[in-house]
C-alpha positions, 0 to 999 in steps of 0.5 A: 762813083761821082764826086769831086777830084782835087789835084795839088800839083807840087814841085816835088810831089803831086797829091790826088784826092777824091771825095764822094758826096756825103763821104770822107775824103781820101787820097787816091793811089794811081798805079803805076805812078804813086808811091805807097807811103805817103800816097803821092806821085813824084812830079817827074816825067821821063820822055825818051824823045819828043815823039815818044807815045807815053812818058815814064811818070812818077814812081816809074822814073824813080824805079828806073833810076832816072830821077837824078838824070841830067839829060833833057829827057828828065823833067822836074821842078817845072811847076814853079815856072808855070804861069810866070812871065819869061821863057816858060810862057804858055806852050802849045797844047798837046794836040798841036805839033810835037815839041822838042826836048826839053819841054817847057814848064807848061808842056810838062805840067800839061802832060803830067795832069793828062797822064794822072787823069788817065790813071784814075781808078775804075769807078771814079767819075769826077763831076768836078775837078779842083786844082790849086795854084801858087798865089804869086802866079795865080792869074797866069796859072789860071789861064794855063789850067783853063787851056789844059782842062779843055781836054778833060771830060769833067763838067765843072772846074774850080781853082783855089790858091795854095795857102788858103787850101793848106790852112783850111785843110789843116783845120784853121778858121777863115780870117786866120793869119798864117805863117806858111813854111814850105820846104819843097824839093827845089825851094824854100818859101816862107809866106805870111798870109791872111785868109779871107773871111772871119767875123762879118766877112765872107768865108773863102770858096774856090773860084769856079772856072767852068760849069756844066761843061761851059767855060766862064771866061766872063765871070765876075766872081770875086777872087778870094785869094789869101792876102800875102803880108810878107814873103821870102824864098831861097832856091835851095830845097830837099834835093840839095840836102840829098847832095850834101848828104851824099857828099858827106858819106861818099866824098870821092864818088860822083853824085849820080842817081842811085847815090842820091836816091839812097841819100834821100832814103836816109834823110827820110828815115831820120824823120822817124828814127835817130839813125838811118842805114842803107846799102849802096852799090857804086856800080863797080861791084863794091857795096857801101854801108851808109849810116847817118844819124840825126846829129850828123844831119843837124851838124851838116845843115848848120855847116852848110848855112841852111839854118842861118838862111832860114833865120834870115828868111823868117826875119825878112817875112816878119819885118815885112809883116810889121811894115803892114801893121801885123806883129808876131803876136797876131799870127794864129798858126805856123803851117809847115808843108812839104816833106822836108818840114818833117825833119827833126831839126826843122821841127826844133827850129820852128818851135824855137823861133815861133814858140808861142805860135801854135804849130799845125804840122799834122798833114804837111803833105796832103793838107793842100789837096784836102783843103781844096776839096773842102773849099769847092762848091758841091762837096756839100750843098752850099750857097752864098748870101746876096744881101746879108744881115746886120745887128743894131748895137749901142756904141758906148763911146759915141752914145749912139746906135750903129749897125754891126754886120753879122753876115755880108754878101758872099757869105756861104751857108749853111755856116760851119761854126757859130758867130759869137758876140757879147751884148751889154745893157745900154742903161742901168736896171734894164730887164731885157735886151732888144735885138734889131736886125736889118739888111743892106739896102737894095741900091748898095748891096753886092750883086750876085748872079747865079749860073745854074745855082752857082754864085757869081759875085759882082763888086760892091760899090764904094762907101758904107751901105745903108741898112734897112731894119726888118719889118718884123723884129725878134722878141726882146731877150729877157734878163734874169735880173736887172742889168748894169750899163756897159757890163757884158750880159748876154753871149749870142751865137748866130748861125745860118741853117740849110734854109738861110734862116738866122738861128740864135743861141743865147747864154745869160752870163749871170746865170749860165742858162742857155736858150737854143733853137731861136729862129730869127728869120730868113736872110737873103 
């Protein structure tokens, strides 16, 4: 079964999703590495020695009781250091000399990706692999992935930044301003990001790194990463919560692996129930019945200062946003990601601090991987415009006509949702409204180069483009009754079909009558 494979390598868990052409996406269970519920792979590696032929991966490390080991054989939290400057810069590939323990972040990430690839179920044949990258380390992460994926027999490789993938995977529209609250195993990160796209702008799309088996190092495809308006983080995460729980319930016991595993189990249970219970054996023949309530956990988080720290992080991000000219009322949604975001106290805190902002928390674990699939060329047949189209409108303030962009170079098609706009009459007694369409002139347009059908965009020259009116214009839109100057009269819904034809639906705001199926012409 050919299709697109998405891998969201996370600090705590890694999500692998697959989508065949025309089929819905699904999370893949990779035996024996995946957990059952949720279907994720713990981002854990256990390498007994530098020369060991195969490591323990994911669930294998958990089942062996090694997930909280302190020795150099255990590798975790390596994702956050990949692509960053410093001691964890690019390490030798696995076809070079065997490294010593512990592995660098790049070596550990490479080993995990290769093991997951080898564990793909029979019958899955990825024609395209899309991976996700943290936005603050995107360039370095991209270089690392290009090196690692040379070893993978997949023709096409694409990359998308995590905030964009998470937001699109949660159903948010291009152009949205989103507060991403990422509560991972080792860190808490809050980021206010503005997605690419929106009215008159090209929607986000994954960056193509390899096509038909050929690397594209010289590609000038424009990066379409989300713009970070504010960001703050803290080196405390879900595993620190586990240590606090273990200390609370067993204050005189060492924080060894099995106790921390039970503490994590209790924490997860509280996402679904008011009280959690588990049995723990201390290794000396004594069993302990451990009980934890939501109230106990809430008090613990307050006492440890965790909630106060979240308040400080959020205040810092919102202050940065105000400095960029964005107020809290302009945020379209709050997007919690990471397993700890499911905790009731975190949910309550989000609702209290961001009460008027919609909370998108339906898919905190898999949203990034699913969004990566939807942003990748080839899941659906999509392309981009080379020139675009604009509509001439009457500017009431200046009493002149101006060109309003409907779709610009780089806009993918067919479009997902219609582009809406309201038109009013420019004079009293008007019985029809004329539509005048045009496109940017040749010398001002963005240049698009196609490599076997896939678009590579070149930068648009500075300055406002000149617009040339179409030689054949649509028939004027009749009004059911004479209009009045400056009063909204028609609602227009534009879209691009599978043949790049500009389609129009017209609604008369006076009568409510809607006319559909109007084809205005092809767009280049």
